[in-house]
GUVO-178621 format. One record per residue (C-alpha): residue number from 1; residue in one letter; x, y, z. Coordinates in pm, 1 decimal, decimal comma, m for minus. Each point is the difference from the previous one (the first is absolute). Layout:
+-----+---------+----------+----------+----------+
: num : residuo :       xx :       yy :       zz :
+-----+---------+----------+----------+----------+
: NUM :       a :        X :        Y :        Z :
...
+-----+---------+----------+----------+----------+
END
This chain:
+-----+---------+----------+----------+----------+
: num : residuo :       xx :       yy :       zz :
+-----+---------+----------+----------+----------+
:   1 :       m :      0,0 :      0,0 :      0,0 :
:   2 :       i :    280,9 :    240,5 :     73,0 :
:   3 :       e :    108,7 :    m19,7 :   m365,0 :
:   4 :       q :   m351,4 :     95,4 :   m110,9 :
:   5 :       v :      0,8 :    297,9 :    238,5 :
:   6 :       k :    343,7 :    108,7 :   m122,2 :
:   7 :       a :   m123,8 :    m24,6 :   m359,6 :
:   8 :       t :   m302,7 :    216,4 :     82,2 :
:   9 :       i :    215,8 :    258,4 :    176,1 :
:  10 :       e :    241,8 :     21,0 :   m291,0 :
:  11 :       k :   m260,6 :     m2,1 :   m277,9 :
:  12 :       q :   m217,3 :    263,5 :    168,3 :
:  13 :       q :    301,4 :    196,7 :    131,9 :
:  14 :       l :   m138,5 :      3,5 :    353,1 :
:  15 :       i :    328,6 :     m4,1 :    192,8 :
:  16 :       k :    351,6 :    104,5 :    m89,7 :
:  17 :       q :    335,9 :    m60,6 :    167,2 :
:  18 :       g :     39,1 :    191,5 :    326,4 :
:  19 :       d :   m369,8 :     76,7 :     51,3 :
:  20 :       h :   m144,6 :     73,9 :    342,3 :
:  21 :       i :   m331,2 :   m187,5 :     30,9 :
:  22 :       v :   m278,5 :     20,0 :    255,9 :
:  23 :       v :   m202,2 :   m324,6 :     15,8 :
:  24 :       g :   m357,5 :    m23,1 :    123,3 :
:  25 :       v :    m14,4 :   m310,6 :    222,9 :
:  26 :       s :   m321,0 :   m136,7 :    152,8 :
:  27 :       g :    146,0 :   m331,2 :    117,4 :
:  28 :       g :   m198,0 :   m204,4 :   m255,5 :
:  29 :       p :    154,5 :   m230,5 :   m261,9 :
:  30 :       d :      8,8 :    259,4 :   m279,6 :
:  31 :       s :    182,8 :    277,6 :    180,4 :
:  32 :       m :    230,6 :   m238,6 :    188,0 :
:  33 :       a :    105,5 :   m162,6 :   m328,6 :
:  34 :       l :     60,3 :    343,6 :   m153,3 :
:  35 :       l :    208,3 :    115,0 :    295,2 :
:  36 :       h :    199,2 :   m325,2 :      4,8 :
:  37 :       i :     76,1 :     21,6 :   m374,4 :
:  38 :       l :    119,0 :    359,6 :     27,9 :
:  39 :       i :    219,8 :    m98,9 :    295,8 :
:  40 :       r :    155,2 :   m272,7 :   m217,1 :
:  41 :       l :     68,1 :    258,6 :   m271,7 :
:  42 :       r :    122,2 :    263,0 :    244,0 :
:  43 :       a :    372,6 :    m71,9 :    m10,7 :
:  44 :       k :     26,5 :    m71,5 :   m373,3 :
:  45 :       w :   m203,3 :    303,4 :   m103,1 :
:  46 :       h :    132,1 :    225,5 :    282,2 :
:  47 :       l :   m350,9 :     69,7 :    126,1 :
:  48 :       t :   m104,0 :    178,6 :    317,2 :
:  49 :       i :   m320,9 :   m153,9 :    136,4 :
:  50 :       e :   m240,1 :    122,2 :    267,1 :
:  51 :       a :   m335,3 :   m150,4 :     98,8 :
:  52 :       i :   m330,8 :    159,9 :    102,5 :
:  53 :       h :   m273,6 :   m177,8 :    191,7 :
:  54 :       v :   m338,4 :    158,6 :     73,1 :
:  55 :       h :   m205,8 :   m148,9 :    285,7 :
:  56 :       h :   m364,8 :     67,8 :    m95,7 :
:  57 :       g :   m143,4 :    m57,7 :    345,3 :
:  58 :       l :   m265,1 :   m235,1 :   m140,8 :
:  59 :       r :     95,2 :   m352,5 :    102,2 :
:  60 :       g :    105,1 :     25,9 :    361,9 :
:  61 :       a :    265,1 :   m248,1 :    112,7 :
:  62 :       a :     41,9 :   m135,1 :   m354,9 :
:  63 :       a :    105,2 :    342,7 :   m123,9 :
:  64 :       d :    235,0 :     35,7 :    297,1 :
:  65 :       g :    153,2 :   m331,8 :   m103,2 :
:  66 :       d :     46,0 :    123,4 :   m357,8 :
:  67 :       m :    181,6 :    308,3 :    124,6 :
:  68 :       a :    229,4 :   m197,9 :    229,9 :
:  69 :       y :     75,4 :   m251,7 :   m276,6 :
:  70 :       v :    100,0 :    269,7 :   m251,3 :
:  71 :       k :    215,1 :    170,8 :    259,6 :
:  72 :       r :    185,8 :   m324,9 :     87,0 :
:  73 :       f :     52,1 :    m86,9 :   m367,2 :
:  74 :       c :    143,7 :    342,7 :    m77,3 :
:  75 :       e :    231,2 :    m14,0 :    301,6 :
:  76 :       a :    127,3 :   m342,6 :   m109,9 :
:  77 :       y :     88,8 :    132,3 :   m347,6 :
:  78 :       d :    126,5 :    342,1 :    113,0 :
:  79 :       v :   m280,5 :    193,2 :   m171,6 :
:  80 :       p :   m118,4 :    325,1 :    163,6 :
:  81 :       c :   m372,1 :    m29,8 :     68,5 :
:  82 :       h :   m245,6 :    288,7 :     40,2 :
:  83 :       i :   m315,9 :    m98,3 :    189,0 :
:  84 :       f :   m321,1 :    201,4 :     21,2 :
:  85 :       k :   m318,8 :    m75,3 :    195,0 :
:  86 :       e :   m330,1 :    144,6 :   m122,0 :
:  87 :       d :   m369,9 :    m24,4 :     79,1 :
:  88 :       i :   m119,5 :    m78,0 :   m353,4 :
:  89 :       r :   m360,1 :    m58,6 :    102,8 :
:  90 :       g :    m12,7 :    342,7 :    160,7 :
:  91 :       i :    171,2 :    164,7 :   m298,0 :
:  92 :       a :   m246,0 :   m166,9 :   m238,1 :
:  93 :       a :   m294,3 :    137,4 :    198,0 :
:  94 :       q :    155,2 :    344,7 :     20,5 :
:  95 :       t :     78,0 :     17,7 :   m373,4 :
:  96 :       h :   m320,3 :   m177,1 :   m113,2 :
:  97 :       t :    196,2 :   m265,6 :   m188,6 :
:  98 :       s :      3,1 :   m377,9 :     18,4 :
:  99 :       i :    238,9 :   m172,8 :    238,6 :
: 100 :       e :    182,2 :   m141,0 :   m302,2 :
: 101 :       e :     50,7 :    342,8 :   m158,5 :
: 102 :       a :     90,3 :    167,8 :    327,8 :
: 103 :       g :    263,5 :   m266,1 :     66,4 :
: 104 :       r :    145,8 :     43,8 :   m344,8 :
: 105 :       n :     11,4 :    379,5 :     29,4 :
: 106 :       v :    173,1 :    m15,9 :    337,8 :
: 107 :       r :    254,2 :   m256,4 :   m119,7 :
: 108 :       y :     99,9 :    202,3 :   m302,5 :
: 109 :       h :     14,5 :    316,3 :    207,9 :
: 110 :       h :    255,9 :   m161,6 :    228,9 :
: 111 :       f :    185,8 :   m158,2 :   m292,9 :
: 112 :       e :     49,8 :    339,9 :   m162,5 :
: 113 :       a :     83,3 :    174,8 :    328,1 :
: 114 :       v :    276,8 :   m249,3 :     74,6 :
: 115 :       r :    127,1 :      3,7 :   m358,5 :
: 116 :       s :     25,8 :    377,0 :      9,8 :
: 117 :       a :    161,7 :      4,1 :    345,2 :
: 118 :       v :    273,3 :   m252,6 :    m86,6 :
: 119 :       g :     46,6 :    112,1 :   m360,4 :
: 120 :       a :    m87,7 :   m338,2 :   m153,2 :
: 121 :       d :    m24,8 :    m47,7 :   m376,3 :
: 122 :       s :   m313,3 :   m213,2 :      4,1 :
: 123 :       i :   m269,0 :   m173,1 :    203,9 :
: 124 :       a :    m32,0 :   m373,4 :    m72,7 :
: 125 :       v :   m339,2 :   m164,0 :     57,2 :
: 126 :       a :    m88,5 :   m366,3 :    m40,0 :
: 127 :       h :   m286,3 :    m12,7 :   m249,5 :
: 128 :       h :     22,8 :   m316,5 :   m207,4 :
: 129 :       m :   m159,3 :   m177,2 :   m298,3 :
: 130 :       n :   m316,0 :   m104,2 :    185,9 :
: 131 :       d :    m54,3 :    358,3 :    114,1 :
: 132 :       v :     17,0 :    103,0 :   m366,3 :
: 133 :       v :   m272,6 :   m250,3 :    m93,2 :
: 134 :       e :   m222,4 :    105,2 :    289,6 :
: 135 :       t :     43,7 :    367,3 :    m86,5 :
: 136 :       f :    m92,3 :    m73,1 :   m361,7 :
: 137 :       f :   m337,2 :   m144,3 :    107,2 :
: 138 :       i :    m64,6 :    279,6 :    251,2 :
: 139 :       n :     68,3 :    265,5 :   m263,2 :
: 140 :       l :   m198,9 :   m191,1 :   m262,0 :
: 141 :       f :   m308,0 :      8,0 :    223,8 :
: 142 :       r :     49,8 :    374,5 :     48,4 :
: 143 :       g :    m13,2 :     56,1 :   m375,6 :
: 144 :       a :    366,8 :     92,2 :    m35,5 :
: 145 :       g :    182,5 :     71,9 :   m323,2 :
: 146 :       i :    352,3 :    m93,6 :   m105,7 :
: 147 :       d :    167,3 :    155,3 :    304,6 :
: 148 :       g :   m214,7 :   m201,5 :    240,3 :
: 149 :       l :     15,3 :   m325,0 :   m196,3 :
: 150 :       a :    379,2 :     21,8 :    m11,2 :
: 151 :       a :    m43,6 :    m46,2 :    376,3 :
: 152 :       i :    309,2 :     65,5 :    210,5 :
: 153 :       a :    302,8 :    175,0 :   m149,9 :
: 154 :       y :    358,2 :   m109,0 :     68,1 :
: 155 :       r :     75,6 :    356,9 :    100,2 :
: 156 :       r :   m225,0 :    270,6 :    132,2 :
: 157 :       e :    170,5 :    332,6 :    m32,4 :
: 158 :       p :    188,7 :    137,0 :    155,9 :
: 159 :       y :    122,2 :   m254,9 :    256,6 :
: 160 :       i :   m213,5 :   m316,9 :     27,6 :
: 161 :       i :    149,0 :   m318,3 :   m153,4 :
: 162 :       r :   m142,7 :   m353,7 :    m13,2 :
: 163 :       p :    274,3 :   m259,1 :    m61,6 :
: 164 :       l :   m226,1 :   m306,1 :     62,8 :
: 165 :       l :   m258,5 :     79,9 :   m264,4 :
: 166 :       d :     98,5 :   m291,7 :   m225,9 :
: 167 :       v :     m3,2 :   m255,9 :    284,1 :
: 168 :       s :   m303,1 :   m200,2 :    115,2 :
: 169 :       r :   m119,2 :    m38,7 :    358,7 :
: 170 :       q :     74,5 :   m373,4 :    m23,7 :
: 171 :       n :    363,0 :     66,2 :    m93,3 :
: 172 :       i :     33,7 :    255,3 :    278,3 :
: 173 :       e :   m121,6 :   m249,4 :    258,4 :
: 174 :       a :    235,1 :   m264,6 :   m144,1 :
: 175 :       y :    289,6 :    249,1 :     25,3 :
: 176 :       c :    m76,5 :     67,1 :    365,0 :
: 177 :       a :    m10,2 :   m374,5 :     78,1 :
: 178 :       a :    325,0 :    m65,5 :   m187,2 :
: 179 :       n :    183,0 :    281,1 :    181,4 :
: 180 :       g :   m120,0 :    m71,9 :    352,9 :
: 181 :       i :   m226,3 :    305,8 :     17,1 :
: 182 :       d :   m300,7 :    m56,7 :    223,6 :
: 183 :       p :   m222,0 :    297,7 :    m83,9 :
: 184 :       r :   m298,9 :    125,1 :    186,7 :
: 185 :       h :   m348,5 :    m60,6 :   m143,8 :
: 186 :       d :   m279,7 :    255,8 :     21,5 :
: 187 :       e :   m318,6 :   m193,0 :     68,1 :
: 188 :       t :   m210,8 :    280,0 :   m153,9 :
: 189 :       n :    142,1 :    m98,4 :   m338,9 :
: 190 :       q :   m195,0 :   m324,4 :     35,3 :
: 191 :       q :   m323,1 :    176,3 :     88,6 :
: 192 :       d :   m248,8 :    147,9 :   m244,4 :
: 193 :       l :     26,5 :    341,5 :    165,6 :
: 194 :       y :    121,2 :    217,9 :   m281,1 :
: 195 :       y :    m75,6 :     35,0 :   m369,8 :
: 196 :       r :    342,6 :   m127,9 :   m106,2 :
: 197 :       n :    m32,3 :   m302,3 :    222,9 :
: 198 :       g :   m333,0 :    m77,9 :   m166,7 :
: 199 :       v :    174,9 :     m4,9 :   m336,2 :
: 200 :       r :    281,8 :   m211,9 :    143,0 :
: 201 :       q :   m207,1 :   m248,0 :    198,9 :
: 202 :       k :   m314,4 :    m31,9 :   m213,3 :
: 203 :       l :     24,1 :    132,4 :   m354,6 :
: 204 :       i :    337,7 :   m133,2 :   m113,0 :
: 205 :       p :    m46,5 :   m350,1 :    150,6 :
: 206 :       y :   m344,2 :    m17,1 :   m164,9 :
: 207 :       i :    139,7 :     93,5 :   m341,9 :
: 208 :       k :    286,5 :   m247,9 :     40,3 :
: 209 :       s :   m228,4 :   m286,2 :     97,1 :
: 210 :       t :   m277,8 :     79,2 :   m246,6 :
: 211 :       f :    169,7 :    141,9 :   m309,5 :
: 212 :       d :    380,4 :     m5,5 :    m10,7 :
: 213 :       p :    253,3 :   m118,5 :    261,1 :
: 214 :       n :    265,0 :    218,3 :   m168,6 :
: 215 :       i :   m203,2 :    320,7 :     12,6 :
: 216 :       e :    252,1 :    180,7 :    222,0 :
: 217 :       q :    287,2 :    m47,9 :   m243,9 :
: 218 :       k :   m219,7 :    109,5 :   m291,2 :
: 219 :       i :   m129,2 :    308,4 :    177,8 :
: 220 :       y :    354,6 :     87,5 :    101,5 :
: 221 :       r :    103,6 :    m23,9 :   m366,8 :
: 222 :       t :   m291,8 :    225,8 :    m91,7 :
: 223 :       t :    113,8 :    262,1 :    250,9 :
: 224 :       q :    347,2 :     m7,5 :   m157,7 :
: 225 :       l :   m158,9 :     80,5 :   m336,4 :
: 226 :       f :   m196,6 :    283,1 :    158,4 :
: 227 :       k :    322,3 :    133,0 :    152,8 :
: 228 :       e :    145,3 :     24,7 :   m350,3 :
: 229 :       e :   m313,4 :    182,9 :   m114,3 :
: 230 :       r :     26,3 :    230,6 :    299,5 :
: 231 :       r :    360,9 :     87,9 :    m84,1 :
: 232 :       f :   m103,6 :     88,3 :   m355,2 :
: 233 :       w :   m284,8 :    222,9 :    118,6 :
: 234 :       q :    214,7 :    170,7 :    262,2 :
: 235 :       h :    255,4 :     87,9 :   m266,0 :
: 236 :       h :   m263,6 :    110,7 :   m251,8 :
: 237 :       t :   m194,7 :    203,5 :    255,2 :
: 238 :       q :    317,3 :    171,9 :    116,9 :
: 239 :       k :     63,7 :    114,1 :   m357,5 :
: 240 :       l :   m359,0 :    126,1 :    m34,0 :
: 241 :       s :     34,6 :    189,8 :    325,5 :
: 242 :       e :    326,2 :    163,6 :   m101,6 :
: 243 :       r :   m149,0 :    101,0 :   m334,3 :
: 244 :       y :   m342,0 :    128,6 :    100,8 :
: 245 :       v :    m50,9 :     46,4 :    375,3 :
: 246 :       e :     45,5 :    341,4 :    160,7 :
: 247 :       t :     73,3 :     47,6 :    368,4 :
: 248 :       f :   m105,7 :    323,4 :    168,7 :
: 249 :       p :    m36,8 :    123,3 :    359,9 :
: 250 :       g :   m274,3 :   m207,9 :    158,7 :
: 251 :       g :    m45,5 :   m257,3 :   m271,7 :
: 252 :       i :     73,5 :   m169,0 :   m329,2 :
: 253 :       g :   m178,9 :      1,5 :   m335,7 :
: 254 :       i :     m7,6 :    m86,2 :   m368,7 :
: 255 :       a :   m148,8 :    188,1 :   m296,1 :
: 256 :       l :   m321,9 :   m151,5 :   m134,3 :
: 257 :       t :    140,4 :     m3,8 :   m353,0 :
: 258 :       h :    269,8 :   m241,7 :    115,4 :
: 259 :       f :   m218,4 :   m193,4 :    243,5 :
: 260 :       e :   m283,4 :    m73,0 :   m241,5 :
: 261 :       a :    246,4 :   m127,2 :   m261,5 :
: 262 :       l :    107,8 :   m280,7 :    233,8 :
: 263 :       e :   m141,6 :   m351,4 :      7,7 :
: 264 :       t :   m219,2 :    m86,2 :    298,9 :
: 265 :       a :    271,8 :   m222,8 :    147,2 :
: 266 :       e :    251,5 :    283,4 :    m30,5 :
: 267 :       k :   m240,6 :    239,5 :    173,5 :
: 268 :       r :    m48,5 :   m249,1 :    282,6 :
: 269 :       h :    372,2 :    m50,4 :     59,0 :
: 270 :       l :     74,4 :    369,8 :    m32,8 :
: 271 :       f :   m267,8 :     95,7 :    255,1 :
: 272 :       r :    141,5 :   m256,3 :    242,4 :
: 273 :       k :    348,4 :    145,2 :    m42,1 :
: 274 :       m :   m124,0 :    357,4 :     40,2 :
: 275 :       i :   m178,0 :    m92,2 :    322,7 :
: 276 :       a :    309,3 :   m181,5 :    129,1 :
: 277 :       d :    218,1 :    298,1 :    m90,4 :
: 278 :       v :   m201,8 :    243,0 :    212,8 :
: 279 :       r :   m110,2 :   m233,5 :    282,0 :
: 280 :       g :    302,2 :   m226,0 :     23,0 :
: 281 :       d :   m199,8 :   m316,9 :    m75,6 :
: 282 :       i :   m315,4 :   m133,9 :   m163,4 :
: 283 :       r :   m131,8 :   m188,9 :    302,4 :
: 284 :       n :   m374,6 :      2,2 :     68,1 :
: 285 :       v :    m83,2 :    149,7 :   m339,8 :
: 286 :       p :   m223,4 :   m267,3 :   m157,7 :
: 287 :       a :      2,9 :    m78,6 :   m370,6 :
: 288 :       a :   m362,8 :    117,2 :    m25,2 :
: 289 :       r :    104,7 :    350,6 :    104,9 :
: 290 :       i :    274,3 :      9,3 :   m262,7 :
: 291 :       d :   m256,6 :   m109,4 :   m260,9 :
: 292 :       a :   m237,3 :    275,0 :    114,4 :
: 293 :       m :    279,1 :    253,8 :    m44,3 :
: 294 :       i :     59,0 :   m122,7 :   m355,0 :
: 295 :       e :   m370,5 :     13,0 :    m85,4 :
: 296 :       l :    m55,9 :    350,3 :    141,6 :
: 297 :       k :    m75,6 :    227,6 :   m296,9 :
: 298 :       e :   m169,6 :    311,0 :    141,8 :
: 299 :       a :    222,8 :    303,1 :     60,5 :
: 300 :       g :      5,7 :    124,4 :    357,7 :
: 301 :       k :    m97,0 :   m335,5 :    151,9 :
: 302 :       r :    209,3 :   m161,4 :    273,9 :
: 303 :       i :     61,8 :   m347,1 :    140,1 :
: 304 :       d :    128,9 :    m53,2 :    352,7 :
: 305 :       i :    318,4 :   m204,0 :     31,0 :
: 306 :       d :     39,4 :     28,1 :    376,9 :
: 307 :       e :    m41,1 :    260,6 :    273,2 :
: 308 :       q :    287,4 :    209,4 :   m136,7 :
: 309 :       w :     m2,8 :    m51,7 :   m376,8 :
: 310 :       l :   m256,6 :     16,6 :   m279,4 :
: 311 :       m :     m9,9 :    m23,3 :   m378,4 :
: 312 :       i :   m157,8 :    279,1 :   m203,1 :
: 313 :       r :    m67,5 :     28,6 :   m372,4 :
: 314 :       n :     29,9 :    351,8 :   m141,0 :
: 315 :       a :    m66,8 :    135,4 :   m346,9 :
: 316 :       e :    363,4 :    m49,0 :    m97,2 :
: 317 :       n :    146,3 :   m266,1 :    230,2 :
: 318 :       v :    m49,9 :   m260,3 :    269,6 :
: 319 :       e :    171,3 :     50,2 :    332,6 :
: 320 :       i :     58,0 :   m169,5 :    332,8 :
: 321 :       i :     14,9 :    272,8 :    260,0 :
: 322 :       m :    m16,6 :     67,1 :    372,0 :
: 323 :       r :   m342,2 :     88,5 :    135,1 :
: 324 :       s :    154,8 :    308,6 :    158,1 :
: 325 :       m :     31,6 :    147,4 :   m351,5 :
: 326 :       f :   m373,2 :     78,5 :     26,6 :
: 327 :       e :     13,7 :    141,1 :    352,0 :
: 328 :       t :     47,6 :    363,3 :     98,6 :
: 329 :       n :    237,1 :     19,5 :    294,0 :
: 330 :       s :     35,0 :    340,0 :    165,9 :
: 331 :       n :    290,4 :   m132,2 :    207,1 :
: 332 :       e :    197,1 :   m112,5 :   m306,4 :
: 333 :       v :    368,1 :     86,7 :     33,0 :
: 334 :       a :    177,9 :    129,2 :   m309,2 :
: 335 :       p :    326,2 :   m168,5 :   m100,0 :
: 336 :       q :    319,5 :    170,7 :    111,5 :
: 337 :       i :    209,8 :    180,5 :   m259,7 :
: 338 :       e :    374,7 :    m62,3 :     m4,8 :
: 339 :       t :    236,5 :    221,1 :   m198,2 :
: 340 :       q :    366,0 :    m23,5 :    m89,3 :
: 341 :       l :    218,6 :    240,0 :   m196,9 :
: 342 :       l :    194,3 :   m142,4 :   m291,0 :
: 343 :       s :    277,3 :    157,6 :   m205,1 :
: 344 :       m :      4,7 :    m18,3 :   m377,9 :
: 345 :       a :    321,6 :   m203,4 :     19,9 :
: 346 :       d :   m166,7 :   m260,7 :    222,4 :
: 347 :       y :   m316,1 :      4,6 :   m214,3 :
: 348 :       e :    183,1 :   m167,0 :   m288,7 :
: 349 :       h :     56,1 :   m314,8 :    209,5 :
: 350 :       y :   m315,8 :      5,5 :    212,6 :
: 351 :       i :   m260,9 :   m272,2 :    m60,2 :
: 352 :       r :   m344,9 :    138,0 :     71,5 :
: 353 :       k :   m245,0 :   m218,6 :    193,2 :
: 354 :       e :   m369,6 :    m40,0 :    m80,8 :
: 355 :       s :   m108,3 :    173,4 :    320,2 :
: 356 :       e :    182,9 :    324,5 :    m73,3 :
: 357 :       i :     48,9 :    278,0 :   m253,2 :
: 358 :       i :    295,0 :    229,5 :    m73,3 :
: 359 :       v :    m78,5 :    369,2 :    m55,4 :
: 360 :       d :    171,0 :    330,3 :    m60,7 :
: 361 :       v :     25,3 :    164,8 :    343,1 :
: 362 :       n :    m34,1 :    350,2 :   m143,9 :
: 363 :       c :   m340,0 :    m89,6 :   m145,9 :
: 364 :       i :   m148,8 :    m83,9 :    341,1 :
: 365 :       v :   m210,9 :    283,2 :    141,8 :
: 366 :       g :    m44,7 :     18,3 :    375,1 :
: 367 :       k :    m58,6 :   m297,1 :    228,9 :
: 368 :       l :    m83,9 :   m356,2 :   m107,8 :
: 369 :       e :   m315,8 :   m173,2 :    123,9 :
: 370 :       v :   m197,3 :   m319,0 :    m61,3 :
: 371 :       r :   m378,7 :     19,0 :    m42,0 :
: 372 :       h :   m298,1 :   m141,1 :   m187,5 :
: 373 :       r :   m145,9 :    177,8 :   m301,3 :
: 374 :       k :   m210,8 :    314,1 :     26,8 :
: 375 :       p :   m260,7 :    149,2 :   m237,1 :
: 376 :       g :    169,3 :    203,7 :   m270,3 :
: 377 :       d :    338,1 :   m175,6 :     24,2 :
: 378 :       r :    207,2 :     25,0 :   m317,5 :
: 379 :       f :    307,3 :   m195,9 :   m100,3 :
: 380 :       s :    277,6 :     29,4 :   m257,0 :
: 381 :       p :     94,3 :   m362,7 :    m83,3 :
: 382 :       l :    359,3 :    m66,1 :    m97,6 :
: 383 :       g :     38,2 :     52,8 :   m374,3 :
: 384 :       m :   m300,2 :    233,3 :    m33,0 :
: 385 :       q :      1,7 :    377,6 :    m47,8 :
: 386 :       g :   m248,0 :    191,9 :    210,1 :
: 387 :       t :   m237,1 :   m148,6 :    257,6 :
: 388 :       k :   m294,7 :   m234,9 :      2,4 :
: 389 :       k :   m284,0 :    m56,2 :    244,2 :
: 390 :       l :    110,8 :   m270,6 :    242,9 :
: 391 :       k :   m339,6 :   m168,4 :    m34,6 :
: 392 :       d :     40,0 :    m26,0 :   m378,3 :
: 393 :       f :    355,5 :   m131,7 :     34,5 :
: 394 :       l :   m112,5 :   m275,8 :    239,3 :
: 395 :       i :   m294,1 :    m89,8 :   m223,7 :
: 396 :       d :    237,3 :    m28,4 :   m295,5 :
: 397 :       l :    205,4 :   m247,5 :    204,9 :
: 398 :       k :   m323,2 :   m196,9 :     58,6 :
: 399 :       i :     33,8 :     28,3 :    378,7 :
: 400 :       p :   m340,1 :    m76,9 :    162,2 :
: 401 :       q :   m175,3 :    265,9 :    207,7 :
: 402 :       y :     59,0 :   m169,9 :    336,9 :
: 403 :       r :    374,3 :    m19,8 :    m68,4 :
: 404 :       r :     23,9 :    363,2 :   m109,6 :
: 405 :       d :   m123,8 :    115,4 :    339,7 :
: 406 :       k :    260,2 :   m215,2 :    175,0 :
: 407 :       l :    302,6 :    109,3 :   m200,6 :
: 408 :       w :    269,1 :    189,5 :    185,1 :
: 409 :       l :    138,4 :    307,8 :   m175,0 :
: 410 :       v :    336,2 :    160,9 :     71,7 :
: 411 :       c :    m32,7 :    374,9 :    m38,5 :
: 412 :       d :    212,9 :    309,1 :     48,7 :
: 413 :       g :   m125,4 :    351,9 :     73,3 :
: 414 :       e :   m145,8 :     35,4 :   m349,3 :
: 415 :       k :   m118,8 :   m325,4 :   m155,1 :
: 416 :       i :     19,7 :   m378,3 :    m10,4 :
: 417 :       i :    353,3 :   m117,9 :    m74,7 :
: 418 :       w :    m51,7 :   m379,3 :     22,4 :
: 419 :       i :   m274,4 :   m259,6 :     m1,5 :
: 420 :       p :    186,8 :   m299,9 :    153,2 :
: 421 :       g :    m34,1 :   m310,1 :   m209,6 :
: 422 :       y :   m100,7 :    196,8 :   m310,0 :
: 423 :       r :    171,9 :    320,6 :   m112,4 :
: 424 :       m :    210,8 :    294,0 :    114,5 :
: 425 :       s :    m49,6 :    358,2 :   m114,0 :
: 426 :       d :    174,0 :    139,3 :   m306,4 :
: 427 :       r :     51,4 :    323,0 :    195,1 :
: 428 :       v :    267,1 :   m152,2 :    228,4 :
: 429 :       k :    180,4 :   m225,7 :   m248,4 :
: 430 :       v :    377,5 :     m9,6 :    m30,2 :
: 431 :       t :    134,3 :    197,4 :   m299,1 :
: 432 :       k :    338,8 :     98,6 :   m142,4 :
: 433 :       n :    m20,2 :    315,7 :    210,9 :
: 434 :       t :    m49,8 :   m188,0 :    328,3 :
: 435 :       e :    273,3 :     62,3 :    255,5 :
: 436 :       l :   m118,9 :   m184,4 :    309,7 :
: 437 :       l :   m238,1 :   m292,8 :     36,4 :
: 438 :       m :   m231,7 :   m128,3 :    269,0 :
: 439 :       i :   m117,6 :   m357,3 :     53,4 :
: 440 :       i :   m356,7 :    m10,3 :    129,6 :
: 441 :       r :   m136,9 :   m326,3 :    136,8 :
: 442 :       i :   m298,8 :   m106,4 :    205,4 :
+-----+---------+----------+----------+----------+
END
């Protein structure tokens, strides 16, 4: 089995020489086999290994025994072990989540906290082939697409790795027996308490006995095919995003002309990526909601994504934005302006950043300020002679009404000199007569 794990690690590039790895260890066969294999590879691959065990406070003396067992094992193999005790039942009630989800959230919170504290390269968890098959069925029943049917990934960015994903539960248990590892066994895994256990204890045995005894191997192969499809779509969607998607303060969007030219599958994947880009993940956004976003055709209509984000279709684009973009906040604090003088000699080598402009100091009149637009505002966009109504300029850029009211404007004592994210004023541009420059950033 160790050769299979090494092959997975090398093929999927999960671990490299000299890595510092934090291992999630429950005391069960899966995590004990993972920890033992990494210990065997430690010297040859120059690894630094630390373990984490989370006591969920659910199983009384049995859980105490798990904790003591992991601690003894780690001491015997000179592995630092971080132990945490939590009241998962209480946390689940407080957060209105299931015990299963609360336990998972707490575990990964501690995994990341320890990884960050010790500066580890990755967090190794012990999901295996049978977990992949179970996850496939769970996601299938939820109506998942390619991402869900690909089940569990070998790597979840940025730090989670799964070296046992190509190994079956049977082989893991055989490895433990062959290497004198006497793991702990969680009796709740044998009870029909949770949804996953129902799939494990009822559905899969029924399919094996009634239809196909090799169903697990075949489903696993199917998930591998879906993983290949997922890689293709991730690459393709990334290219679509780079080509068409615009990011702005408070949201992200795409012009309707580009969006409507896409195939339905492309729209679906692009919406999922846009949501993940602003939220950090796509969790708890059902496929039906993505489909509703695709089917929305009426300008000005919105679809809720969660308590913070929504999707809106405008006359010119579709956007995923923060709800606060529609709220008037009298206590809103304007961004701080930072300035820095720059000589013409230094200007030749200076690389300007997106969040700043470079102006002719002698063209600035009075004191700089940051504000929202006012009635009658006029603007002289870079490259244009004379001025233009700010409202007309923003309409020409196809910026929706609600975003116009939220834009911050950098002004001097006379007029607008910069609309961050869009354009600076022609009045303050650098010319051949400029003697001294100023960098303005917010």
